[in-house]
N, C-alpha and C positions, 0 to 999 in steps of 0.2 A: 219444629219438634214440640210435643206436649211434654212439659215436665211435671214430675209427680209433685203434688201439693206439699209444702212443708207444712205439717201441723202447727196450728196455734197453740199458744200457752194457755191454759185454763186457770182462772183465779184460784189461789190456795190460801189458807189462813195465815201461812208464815212465808219469809223468804225462801226461795230455793237455794239450795246449798252447792258449793264447789265439789269438785271431785272428778278423778279418772278412774275407770274401771279397765279390767283385762289387760292391765299392765303385765301381769304375771298370770299364768293359767290357775293359780291357787286364789286369785282375786275373785274369781267367778266360779263358785261352786253349785253344780245343778245335781237334784236328786229326783229320779222319775217316780211319780206315785202310780204304781201299776193299777189297772182296772179290777184285776183279780189276782188270786194266788194261783199258782201252779196246783194242779190236783195230786200230784206225786206218782201218776200213772200215765202211760202212754208212750207212743213212739217218738215224740218230739221231746227234746231236751231243752228247757229255758235255763238260760246262762245269765246271770247278773254280772256285768262287767264294770270297772271304774276305767275310763279312759282320761288320758292326760294330753291336751295339746294337739289332739288330732279330731277329725269330723268323724261322725257316725259312719258315714261311707267307707272312710279309711279303717275305721275298726271292723266293720263288716268284711271288707277285703281281707284283712289281715287273719280274721277267724277262718274264713272260707279257704285261704290259701293253705292255713296250717292243717286243715282237716280234709283237704282233698275235695272241697265242694265247690260249686258253682256260687258266686255271691247272691244270686237270686234264690238260692235255697235258703239263706239266712233271713229270718223274719225280725222284724223291730217295729215297736209301738210309734215311734217319733224321732225327729232329728235332734241332736243336742248340739251346743256350741262347740266349734274346735278349740278356741282359745280359752279353755275351761278344763275344770275337773269334774267330770261328769259321771254319773252312775245311771245305768239303763239295763232293761231286759233285752236280749236277743233270743232266737229260738233257731234250732237246727235239727234235722230229723236223722235217725238212724245213725247215731254216734254213740260211742262209750263213754260214760262219764269219767273213766280214768283218763281218757285221751284228752278230753277237755281240760281236766283240773291238772293236767301235765304240761299245758301251753305255756310258753314263755315269751313275753313281748314287754319291752320297757314302758311302751304307751298304753298297754291294755292289760289290766289285772283281773283275774277270774275271782270273784266274790262269793258266788253261791250257784249251784245247779239244782235242777229239779225237774222231774218229768211231768209232761202235761199231754193232753189228749189231741190238740191242734196247733198249728203254726201261729206265732204271734203276727198280728196284722196291724197296718197303720191305723192309728186312732184308739187302739187298746190301751188306753191309760187315762187315769183320772185327771192328772196334771203334774206340775213339777214344783218342787221347792228350790229357793234359790238362797244363797249367802253370798252377798256380793260386797267387795272392799272398795269403799271410794277412797282413793288416794288423793291427799290435798285437802279433804275436809279435816276439820279439827273438832275438839270438845266443845268449842263455843258455838258450833253449827248443830250441836246434838238435839237440843230441844226443838229447833225449827223443823229438824228432819223429822222428828217423832211426832210434831203436830201435823205436818203433811201426811205422814203415813197414816195416822189415825184419820184423817178427812178421806183418804182414798179407801180406807176400811169401811167407812160409814157410807160414802156415797158411789164408790167404784173408781176405777181408773178407765180413762177414754181407752177403747179398745182398737187402737191404731195398728193397721198392718205396717210393719217396720220397713226400713229401707231395703233390707235383703229381699224383699219381695220383687223390688222393681229393678234390680242389676244395676250395673255401674252406669252412673249418669242418667238412670232411668230408660235405660236402652230396651228393657223388656216391655214397659209400657208403650214405647213408641212402636215397637214392632207389633205389638198386639192390636194397636188401633189401625195400623196399616193394613192387617189381615181383615179385620172386621169392616174397613172401608173399600176393600177391593171388590171389583165387579165379581169376581169368583173367589170368595174366601177359601173355599176347599183347596183351590190350586194354590193360592198365596200361602196356605199353612204348609203345604208340601215342601215349598222353598226354604222353611225352617227347619234345622235339625230337630230329629224326631224327640231327642231328650228336652228341647226347649219348648215345643209346641204348646203343651199344657200350660207352662209357666208364663209364658208371654200373654196367653189369654186370662189366665188368672189375674196377672198384673192389672189388666184393665178392670176387671171386676173389684178388686182392691182399692184402685184409685177412685172409683166411683163411690165406695163405701167410705174412704177417708173424707171426700169432699163433702157427703152428707154429714158425716160426724163433726167436721168442722164448722158447719153452720149451726149445729146444736150443742156445741162443746160446753157451754154454760148450763145446760139443763138436760144432761145425760141421764140424770135420775128422776126426771119428770116426763110423765106421759102427755101426749096431746091427743084430742078427739081424732080418730082416723088412724092412729099408730097401729103397726104391727107389733105385738107384744111377743117377748121371748120368755118361756118359762124354763127357768134355770135347772129345774130338777131333772127334766127329760128333754129339753130342747125343742119342745112344741112350739108352735107360733098361732097366734089368733088375732083377729082384728078387734080393736079397742072402740067400741061404740061410746062409752062414757069414761072419759080420763078421770073424772072426780070419783067416779065409783072404784076405778082399779087402782087410783094412786096408792092408797094405804098398802097393797101388795107390793107396789113398786119401792115404797118406802122401807120395807122390811126385806127387800132384795129377794123377793120370789119371782118377780117379773122385772123386765127391762125393755125400753123401747128399742126397735132395731133400725138397721140400714140394711140396703139391698146389696147383694151380690147379683148384677143383673144376669138374666137368662129368662127364657119364655116360661118356666114354670116358677118364677120368683113370685110371690104372693104380694099383691099391690096393696099399698096403705089408701087412704082416703084424705080429704081435707087438706090442711096445711103440710102435712107430711109428704103427702103425695106432690103438691106443688114443689116443695124443695127438691125431691128426688127427680121430677121432671126437669127442673132446672139444671141439675148437675148433668144428666144425661145429655141434654141439649149442649151443654158446654164441651163435652166430649165427642158430640157428634154420633151418638149411638142411641139404639132403643133396645130394649130386652129382646125383640125379634131379630136383631143381628146376631145373636149367639144361636139363634134357631137355624141360622143358614150353616152352621159348622157341623162336622160329622156327628151322627145321631147321639144326642144326650150326653155330649161331651162337656158342655157347661150349662145345665138346665137352670141354673140359678138358685139362690136361696137367701134366707135372711139370717142376720149376723146381730147380736146384741151390741149396742152402743158402748156398752160399759162392761168391764169385767170385775168380779169380786176379787179383791186382795185379802187374802186370809193369813192367820199366823204371823201377823207383821210385827217387827221389832227392829230397833236400831240401838247400837251401843259403841262404844270406843274399841279401837283396835290398834294394833302396834304399828300399822300403816296407814292410819286414819280413822275412818268409821266403817262399821258393818252393818248392812241393811239385810234383813232376811225377811222372806214372805213366800207365800204359795199361790199359784195360779192354776186355773183349770186348762184342760187340753186345748190347744190351739191359740193361747195366749201368749204374747211375747214381753219378756222381762224388760226389753228396751221401750215399752210403751210406758211401763211404770217408772223406769229410771228418768224418762224425759220429762215427767211431771215432777220429778224430786230435784234435779240438776240445774244449775244456772246454765250450763252449755248443753242443751239437750241434744242427745245422739240422734244424728241424722245425716244426710248426705254431707260428705267431706268433713 
């Protein structure tokens, strides 16, 4: 069985701090940053909710049941942690505002409603803001926490895929590799429950990315000749012919080096970055073409930045320890930041 790599720790200017989080839902507060505001017109009703101690799926199910809708009729931009207090937007078509405002659920509170022209879809968000209480950390750890936060704000945080991507004891990764290594991958995929098929193959892509990132962990803010660079303002990628010429843009966080999400249309690097990626794929016994044997365009491949910007970062004392706040772009994990800050990095077990 291939086990997911446990990400290595990167050097930071100050010691990491102790602390436990998510002891209570109030310890982990998430506020979704929408990609756009509702127009005020249209057949779709955008509903901003605050959920406490339940998953986004459970909140969607509750809303759908109360309104007599199928849960597939409810749109949302992203999934939020269950053991948390989280605000996010949902959407539902052809319902009265009064019916939504009248809903009563102890775990889901209606904060705001507004009309819009289209259904809210996955990925329609700019990012999330977090306020996380670290229980067990004390005032004596505050300066170290602030110093390391400042380093993450300057250089970026490693863009790890978190443990939730791989399933219990890495089962998703093992199943995904079994499918790719099978003589008939399409037949092997059908033996896996439909709702898990995409997840197990994405786990393989995530593991390949994490292993490339681990090899470059100390230089995530430094370009190499042959890198594929990520343009943060629009998500475009391009091949770096001269790292020296492009490094100033990397230093200002305009661009970042990337790692692969393997697939037949994943843009290939050159030189040293290519060598690193080929080694990782060989370790897993796969190539980009393995994903081309799957149902058409299910996992075409992509590039993902090796680091994420950590913005609006701050830390202060809290009644139950220390509180750290920061904002991350869409698709980034708060656990990736926390594992940089804490002595006992959150990961399997």
